[in-house]
C-alpha positions in Angstrom: 121.8 81.0 118.7 118.3 80.2 117.7 117.0 81.4 114.4 113.5 83.0 114.3 111.4 83.7 111.2 109.0 86.6 111.7 106.4 86.7 108.9 104.4 89.9 108.4 105.0 93.5 109.2 107.7 95.9 107.9 110.1 96.5 110.8 112.9 94.3 109.5 115.8 96.3 111.2 113.9 96.5 114.5 113.1 92.8 114.5 116.8 92.0 113.8 118.2 94.4 116.4 115.8 93.3 119.2 116.4 89.7 118.4 120.2 90.2 118.5 119.9 91.8 122.0 118.0 88.7 123.2 120.4 86.2 121.6 118.3 85.4 118.6 119.1 85.5 114.8 116.0 87.0 113.2 115.0 86.5 109.6 112.0 88.6 108.5 109.6 88.3 105.5 106.9 90.9 105.0 104.5 88.2 103.9 104.0 89.9 100.5 104.3 87.4 97.7 103.6 89.3 94.5 102.3 86.4 92.5 103.5 82.9 91.6 103.5 80.0 94.1 103.0 81.4 97.6 104.8 78.5 99.2 108.0 79.2 97.1 108.3 82.6 98.7 108.6 81.1 102.2 110.5 77.8 101.8 114.0 79.2 102.4 113.1 81.3 105.5 111.1 78.5 107.1 113.8 76.0 106.4 116.4 78.2 108.1 114.3 78.9 111.2 114.0 77.0 114.4 110.8 79.0 115.3 108.3 80.8 113.2 106.2 83.8 114.5 103.3 85.0 112.3 102.1 88.6 112.9 98.4 87.9 112.4 97.3 91.4 111.6 100.0 92.0 109.1 99.7 89.1 106.6 97.3 87.8 104.1 95.4 84.6 104.9 96.9 82.8 101.9 100.4 83.6 103.1 99.5 82.6 106.7 98.2 79.2 105.6 101.1 78.6 103.3 103.6 79.3 106.1 101.6 77.2 108.5 101.6 74.2 106.1 105.3 74.5 105.4 106.2 74.8 109.1 104.2 71.7 109.9 105.8 69.7 107.0 109.3 70.8 108.2 108.5 70.1 111.8 109.1 73.7 112.9 107.6 75.4 116.0 105.0 78.1 115.0 103.1 80.7 117.0 100.9 83.7 116.2 101.2 87.2 117.5 98.2 89.5 117.5 100.0 92.8 117.3 102.5 94.3 114.9 105.2 95.1 117.5 108.7 93.7 117.6 108.8 93.2 121.4 105.8 90.9 121.5 107.0 88.9 118.5 110.4 88.4 120.1 108.9 87.4 123.4 106.8 84.8 121.7 109.8 83.4 119.9 111.7 83.2 123.2 108.8 81.3 124.8 108.9 78.7 122.0 112.7 78.3 121.9 
């Protein structure tokens, strides 16, 4: 099973359930960091993931750039989803897998 990190939004349970139905393990992070090093908030989830999907409308720019840089450093596939919906995010992940 591929592991997908979805960054942004607040539908953790929905992301996980939809991913499971499609044969994916989904890890979710809201994108909120609450201070400190922004990169440190994302290292674990990006390291675990095969594919990263960023929900563009549901994340701060600083978080988006930190995730992008980490993904590139770790050689992870990354894509961006314009909406907030779980279906579109999961579809993007399947396309990258």
